[in-house]
Residue, then its C-alpha position, 0 to 999 in steps of 0.5 A: m441477576a447478571t451485570i456487565t462491568s467491562l467488554v473487551d475485544t481480545t484482538t484489539t484489547t478494547n470495546q472496539g472491534k470487527p466481526g469475527d473477533t472474540v469479545q469478553i465480557n466480564g461481570t458478575s453473576l454470569a454463569s447462567t448466561t444462554r445468550v449475548n444480545f448484539g444489538s438485535a442479534a442473538v449470539t450463542p456464547a463461546s464459553v461462560t463462567a461466573t465472571q466471563v462470557t465469550f463471544v464471537v462478534p457476528s458477521t451481522a454486525p453493522c459495517s461501523g457504529q455502536v452496538s449494545v451488548s448484554v447477556t440474557s440467562n436461562t430464566g430470561a432475566t437480561s442484565n445491563a447493556l454495555p456499548f461496543f463499537v464495531i471498527a469499519t473495514p478500510t478501503t484504499t482509493g489511490l496513491s500519490v505516486t504510481c511507480v517506484p524504483a525497485a533499488t530503493g523504493g520511495a515515499v507514497t501517500l496512500f488514500g482511502t477511508n478508515f484509516l485511523t487504527g491502521t497498523q501497517v501498509g502491505v505492499g504485495t510480495v515486497g513486505n509490510v510497513a509500520v504505520t500510525p495513520t492520523q487522518p482517516s483518509q490517508v497515510t504516507f509510508t516508505a515503500p520498501a526496495n525490491p531488491g529481487q525483482v527480475g522483470t523490468v516492472s513489477t505490479q504490487p497490490v497496496t493494502i492497509t490493515t486496521a483494527g477493522g480488517t485488511s482493505a481489499s487487495g487488488s484495488t490499488l496497485i503501485d509499479y516497481y521499475l528497474a533502471p534502465a541500461i544503455t548497451s550501445v548508441v549507433p552511431a556513436t557520434g553525431t551533429a544536432g538534428d542527427q537521429i541515432t539509435i539507443n540500445g539496451t534493456g528497461f526502456v519502459n516508459v522512458d520519460t527523458v533521453t539527456f545528452t551531456d556535452s564536454a563541457a558538462a552542459t545538459a540537453t534533453a532530446v526528443f525521442t521515440p520509443i520502439s520497444a523495451t530495448q530501443l529507442v530513436a533519439t534526435v540529437p539536440g542542438g546547442l551543445a559543445t563538440g567533443a566526447g559526451t554522454i547519453t543517459i536515459h531516465t524512467c521511474g526506475g532512475n537513471s541508466n549508465a552514462e553511454a559515450f557519445t561524441i558531438t561532432 
């Protein structure tokens, strides 16, 4: 009579795994094995020796949970059964932030399910980050910088890989932003209440336009986006006259400080 002593998933090196993994059944008197009983499924062995049988976890395996594994010989005799645990495929549901600067990346928390056996988070073409989740529904990682980015915004899918597989790509996305740049301010002087035109690049989802006066005091301005290269701002009140600067902020960071004189 065949006796099973252990089950080893060759991917996880434990008795846990996912459909498609190869599993080694170790034991004695296994040479006559013709069938592996994986729960209610009958699986044809991939290889058979006196002390080891290998098989592939079938696609019909349950999404998760414990399955009994035994072997049956050519005479119909069935061995003892040992448990094998099917690890659920991870899913992602969202992120703590929707964008990061392309120049630096940044801290991000990924939310979802079945994260505990996670080994890495993938950020599209930007790269992979090693992780060790301590909670099944979230993991915090540092999104890497994207120094080769050309467009103002680059949208990347975020996935997580665990012993249960890799989550679906495209269901959770993060945007990388280049920092904006100011090329000119027209006119380059003005007083409180005046409207000025700011030209440049990367003016996508601008959240703040800041005026700094000659005394280094700052004030945020009301502004109207025109395009990715232009916006109109109103010079705020309460600032000292003289030479100052204007900066613009987006998820990509702060722009250069462009000269502006408050009159």
